[in-house]
Phi, psi and omega in degrees: 000133179298150178294135178242124179281170177298332180292317182279333182278312188250017178085182185256358178072014188292342177272002172074203184264114183256129179225108181269114185248159183297335178298339177276357182115149181294329176241124176233165191234143168297142183245001181203164183279332184237131183237130181240081186272146167280322173208156181216124176228133175240120184286159177302139180089355182253134171244122175258114190232162176265138173288165179301145181308324182296341180259312188272343172070021171215139188268344185237132172262117177255119181241114175250142178213133184280346178233166180304135178278138179247113181245094168272342173248206190239136161261127190224133167240024176301131177070014186277336185290139184272052175287148177255154182277183185278015175066027181084001182274356184072008174271152176298160175283192180205153173279123186271145173286180189303321185297336183238008185293124181296329184275349186083353180251128181286118174280003184240116188243044184300133179093350182254001184085001179233039178294148185239123178272130183278123178267121188301140168273171180279153176275174178251149172092009172088356177244128181275129177238122177243119178245152176297127179300143182293343178251025183282136177295121184295345181270359177255126184301144177204135174291131191286317176196129180222135172245125178196163182271120182085167181289320178065187184264344188235032186285299182216169187272012185256034175290177187301319182294318180290319179301321180297332179277334186266330195243134175134178180303129179080001179267176179299319178247128181290323183224171165227158177210155186279139171281149177293145176290158184289148173257128174245254172283342180229175186274137173279160180280150174288156179278161178286147182267207189229131175220135178236123184241124180237117183199162177301324180197164172232122179254129184249138168277182184303323182248018179276160178176174173235125187238134172224051187276153166284146179282156179287148171286154181283147173288151179263110182294340178275001176063041173247257187254114176287157180286154178280151177282150178286152177290154179286162184255218189222128174236127176232129174242137176235107189220168174269339178242135184303139181269142178291108186289344178289348179264002181248130187222113176238036183287158174284156179285154178283152174283151178285152181282156178171179174303321172243103185292147173291155179270152178287153173284159179281147180290148178270213187238137171240123181234122178248122180241140172261132184236000000 
């Protein structure tokens, strides 16, 4: 492997020393897709999060830092994926290709080295529906359509073991992101987005973490069909010291309550690399 200097590995530090403090608000937002920090600290009680793709117009958060990152708070791309719901049909949403992308930005980059595999969100109304994504690579196996109660063992080919083979550097899909949960009588949760963090190390406080969770589906106040949870997203860390995986969360969102509860979204991918 060619020698990589600190400049090429951990960025150039051009964004300076960033310190997110509670005085700036409990929730603060990323303002660009690529960050080149000299240092980064997030105080306890602070969540620095990405807005939904449909608003911020970029699907991947790249965080480079030349010194160890200190996370007493949260870096979050929870709910950032611009998945659309099932239009009231109780089917899960899907990540749309460029021709149909609501945001005008393609969340699907096939052929560019940044292809995104869609992680299913939950359906609404207590029955799980898994459909082949409209932007699914035809050379990757996928069950075409299954109706059954609960996720079960044979639902779709995107369980954790399969996702690990499909998603990541050098894989068919560079990233994965969560599809929005289905909307029935209530709204489904948005899917988790994508964040890649490259630093010498990441130090976590008691309540620190990195989140790419699917959002929960809404409860149905009329006690009929709760919304489906959004699918989980993608977290990748590239560090010299192993990262505490208990602080990384790419889980799917919970289904909303109702007479027929919404189904949970499928979990995304967490990848920890030593460099």
